[in-house]
C-alpha positions in Angstrom: -4.3 18.8 -2.4 -3.9 16.0 0.1 -4.4 16.4 3.9 -3.3 14.0 6.5 -4.4 13.8 10.6 -2.1 11.3 12.3 -2.9 10.5 15.8 -0.4 8.2 18.6 -1.6 8.1 22.2 0.8 6.1 24.7 -0.3 7.9 27.9 -3.2 6.2 29.3 -3.5 6.1 32.9 -4.3 2.3 33.4 -2.5 0.7 30.3 0.1 2.8 28.8 1.4 2.0 25.2 5.0 2.2 24.3 4.8 2.2 20.4 1.9 4.5 19.4 3.7 7.8 19.4 6.7 6.0 17.4 4.7 4.6 14.7 2.7 8.2 14.3 5.8 10.0 14.0 7.3 7.5 11.2 4.2 7.4 9.6 4.0 11.4 9.2 7.2 11.5 7.8 6.6 8.7 5.0 3.3 10.5 4.0 5.0 14.0 3.8 7.0 13.0 0.4 7.1 10.5 -1.9 10.3 8.1 -2.7 11.7 10.9 -5.3 11.4 13.7 -2.7 8.5 15.4 -4.0 5.9 16.5 -1.6 3.2 14.4 -0.8 0.6 14.8 2.4 0.0 18.0 4.3 0.6 16.6 7.6 -1.3 17.3 11.0 0.4 14.8 13.8 -1.5 15.0 17.6 0.6 13.1 20.3 -1.1 12.0 23.8 -4.0 14.2 23.3 -5.7 14.4 26.4 -9.3 14.4 26.5 -12.2 13.2 24.3 -13.5 16.4 23.6 -10.1 17.7 22.4 -9.3 14.6 19.9 -13.3 14.7 18.4 -12.4 18.2 17.7 -9.6 17.7 16.0 -11.3 14.9 14.0 -14.4 17.0 13.0 -12.1 19.9 12.0 -10.2 17.6 9.9 -13.0 16.3 7.8 -14.7 19.7 7.2 -11.8 20.5 4.9 -12.1 20.3 1.2 -9.3 18.0 -0.4 -8.5 15.9 -3.1 -7.5 13.3 -0.4 -7.8 12.6 3.1 -5.9 10.3 5.2 -6.8 9.6 8.9 -4.6 7.6 11.1 -5.1 6.5 14.6 -2.4 4.5 16.8 -4.0 3.7 20.3 -6.3 1.6 22.5 -9.8 0.7 21.0 -12.8 -0.7 23.0 -16.0 -2.5 21.9 -19.0 -2.8 24.0 -23.0 -3.7 23.0 -23.0 -0.1 21.9 -20.5 -0.4 19.3 -16.6 0.2 18.7 -14.6 3.1 20.2 -11.0 5.0 19.9 -10.2 5.1 23.6 -9.0 8.7 24.8 -7.1 9.0 28.0 -10.0 10.4 29.9 -12.1 7.3 29.5 -14.7 5.9 31.9 -17.4 3.3 31.6 -19.9 3.8 28.6 -17.7 6.8 27.7 -14.8 5.1 26.5 -13.7 7.8 23.7 -14.9 8.5 20.2 -17.6 6.5 18.7 -15.8 4.8 15.3 -19.3 4.8 13.6 -19.6 8.8 14.5 -16.1 9.0 12.8 -17.6 7.3 9.7 -20.6 9.7 9.6 -17.9 12.7 9.5 -16.2 11.0 6.7 -19.7 10.0 4.6 -20.5 13.8 5.1 -17.0 14.9 4.0 -16.4 17.0 1.1 -13.1 15.5 0.6 -12.9 13.4 -2.3 -11.2 10.4 -1.1 -10.9 9.2 2.2 -8.7 6.8 3.8 -9.1 5.6 7.4 -6.4 3.4 9.0 -6.7 2.2 12.5 -4.1 0.3 14.6 -5.9 -0.6 17.8 -7.7 -3.4 19.3 -11.0 -4.5 18.1 -10.3 -2.1 15.1 -12.5 -3.7 12.9 -15.5 -3.2 14.6 -15.0 0.2 12.4 -18.3 0.3 9.9 -20.1 -2.8 11.0 -23.8 -3.0 12.3 -23.9 -2.4 16.6 -25.4 -4.7 18.9 -28.8 -2.6 18.2 -28.8 -3.3 14.5 -27.9 0.7 13.7 -25.8 0.2 10.5 -23.7 3.3 9.0 -23.0 2.8 5.4 -19.6 3.2 3.5 -20.1 6.0 0.9 -18.3 6.3 -2.0 -14.7 7.1 -2.3 -14.1 5.8 1.3 -10.9 3.1 2.2 -10.7 1.7 5.6 -7.7 -0.3 6.8 -7.8 -1.7 10.6 -5.2 -3.7 12.3 -7.6 -6.4 13.5 -10.6 -7.8 13.4 -13.6 -6.8 16.0 -12.9 -9.2 18.6 -9.2 -9.4 18.4 -6.5 -7.3 20.0 -3.6 -5.8 18.4 0.0 -6.2 19.4 3.0 -4.4 20.0 6.4 -5.3 19.7 9.8 -4.0 20.2 8.2 -0.4 20.6 5.8 -0.5 17.5 2.8 -2.0 16.7 2.7 -5.3 14.6 0.4 -3.7 12.3 2.2 -0.6 11.9 5.7 -1.9 11.6 4.2 -3.6 8.5 2.2 -0.8 7.4 5.5 1.4 7.4 7.3 -1.4 5.2 4.6 -1.4 2.8 4.9 2.6 2.3 8.6 2.4 2.2 8.1 0.4 -1.0 7.2 -2.8 0.0 3.5 -2.4 -1.0 4.1 -0.6 -4.5 2.9 -1.7 -7.7 5.5 -2.0 -10.4 4.9 1.6 -11.4 6.0 2.5 -8.1 2.3 3.3 -6.9 1.2 2.3 -3.3 -2.7 1.8 -2.7 -4.7 1.1 0.0 -5.5 -1.9 -1.4 -1.7 -2.8 -1.9 -1.1 -2.3 1.7 -3.6 -4.5 2.7 -2.5 -7.2 0.4 1.2 -6.6 1.5 0.1 -6.9 5.3 -2.1 -9.5 5.0 0.5 -11.5 3.5 3.4 -10.7 5.8 1.7 -11.2 9.0 1.7 -15.0 8.6 1.2 -16.9 11.9 0.2 -14.1 13.7 -3.3 -14.0 15.6 -4.2 -10.5 14.5 -5.6 -10.4 10.8 -6.0 -6.9 9.2 -9.6 -5.5 8.0 -9.9 -3.9 4.4 -13.2 -2.3 3.6 -13.8 -0.1 0.3 -16.4 1.7 -1.6 -14.1 3.5 -4.3 -14.7 4.1 -8.1 -11.2 5.1 -9.1 -7.3 4.5 -8.0 -6.2 6.3 -4.5 -2.6 6.7 -4.4 -1.2 7.3 -0.9 2.4 7.3 -1.7 4.6 6.7 -4.6 8.4 5.5 -4.8 10.6 5.1 -7.7 9.7 2.2 -9.7 12.1 -0.6 -10.1 11.2 -0.4 -13.9 11.1 2.7 -15.5 7.9 3.9 -17.3 10.0 4.4 -20.8 10.9 0.5 -20.3 7.2 -0.6 -19.0 6.1 1.1 -22.5 7.9 -1.1 -24.6 6.0 -4.0 -23.5 3.8 -3.0 -26.5 6.9 -2.7 -28.8 8.3 -6.0 -28.1 5.0 -8.0 -28.0 3.1 -6.9 -30.7 0.6 -9.5 -30.1 0.5 -10.3 -26.2 -0.3 -14.0 -26.4 2.8 -14.3 -28.7 6.4 -15.4 -27.4 9.2 -13.0 -28.3 12.1 -14.7 -30.1 15.7 -14.9 -28.4 19.0 -15.9 -29.9 22.5 -15.6 -28.8 22.8 -11.9 -30.2 20.7 -11.0 -27.2 23.7 -12.2 -24.6 25.7 -9.3 -24.0 28.8 -11.8 -23.2 28.1 -13.6 -26.2 30.9 -11.4 -27.6 34.5 -11.9 -29.0 35.8 -9.2 -26.6 34.6 -11.2 -23.9 37.4 -14.6 -23.0 35.1 -17.3 -23.3 33.3 -19.3 -25.6 31.0 -17.9 -27.9 28.6 -18.9 -30.4 27.3 -17.3 -33.6 25.3 -15.0 -33.9 27.5 -13.0 -31.8 26.6 -10.5 -29.5 24.5 -7.4 -31.4 24.4 -4.3 -29.5 20.7 -3.2 -30.6 19.5 -6.9 -29.2 21.8 -6.6 -26.4 19.8 -3.3 -25.4 16.5 -5.0 -26.1 17.4 -7.9 -23.9 18.3 -5.8 -21.0 15.2 -4.1 -21.2 13.5 -7.6 -21.1 15.5 -8.7 -18.3 14.5 -5.9 -16.3 10.6 -6.6 -17.2 11.3 -10.5 -16.2 12.8 -9.1 -12.8 9.1 -7.4 -11.9 7.4 -10.6 -13.1 5.8 -9.2 -16.2 7.8 -12.1 -18.6 9.1 -15.5 -18.1 11.6 -17.3 -20.5 9.9 -20.4 -22.0 11.4 -23.7 -21.8 14.7 -22.4 -19.6 14.7 -21.3 -15.8 16.8 -17.8 -16.6 16.6 -15.6 -19.7 20.5 -16.1 -20.3 19.8 -19.9 -21.4 16.7 -18.8 -23.1 18.8 -16.4 -25.4 21.8 -18.7 -25.6 19.7 -21.7 -26.6 17.2 -19.5 -29.2 14.3 -19.9 -26.7 11.3 -17.3 -26.3 9.9 -15.5 -23.4 6.5 -14.4 -23.0 3.7 -12.0 -21.1 2.8 -13.2 -17.7 -0.6 -12.7 -16.2 0.5 -10.0 -14.6 2.6 -8.6 -18.0 -0.8 -9.0 -19.7 -2.4 -6.7 -17.7 0.5 -4.2 -18.0 0.5 -4.6 -21.7 -3.1 -3.7 -21.7 -2.4 -0.6 -20.1 0.3 0.4 -22.1 -1.7 -0.5 -25.5 -4.5 1.8 -24.5 -2.3 4.5 -23.5 -2.9 4.6 -19.9 0.9 4.2 -19.2 
């Protein structure tokens, strides 16, 4: 069972936002189903919650549920003072700006949920789970991952009706952050967003204390698992190359009007070569001595596992895929 609480607040009395609710709506829809339309998270969405009391009640109720995974997403204003970081609520006032970030971490630490993921798109969100100026520290217990849109001293920007961070988060959840198997994890999302932000001033922050893989969403993989499992079949020794020759190339056939060379296309080898080309396309193998797999076959060269390919070869060989 996977539960998500998605919060978007635009309606601040002095500095209203334009993109928080847009972002929350899209994140909600993405988390409800996986890329193959299977059910994913059971999602509760909150838009423009008016008071600190209302929002804190909903967040407390959320962490009080027993689930395999819980995901809390917040888009709105963030604020930091000498007392620490806060998720700002519309009824904020001086020294009562909103919900203490460390209080939320305490709720997550004490929750019965097996895994907790907290994603914040707000200014100064990197303040989550860092010591306050008075020296108080709240530790991140096992099973918690935190992804924030900016460091503790940085603003988080909006562009064209979306948060810069969440716009990339959305693309990552759609598949940009997926691994070869189609799995999307908090760490994968962070890597995707961090690389994509480029020259933008804000930098995302990732903090985690987990002992197992946490999957937020899955998509249909670029390479099927049945093809991926053939890594161990084609490469008995992962350090050896796989010998190719022209018989692996489908177009090297008398049925195709161009110059062909022996050995001519062999259907069994052609099917293997198609698998190898798919594996090359996701960075698991590379041709040796040639730029393309086509020329490696036509010139009787080899292909070999990349470092990433070696990793997946081990997973296959150990029966983990």
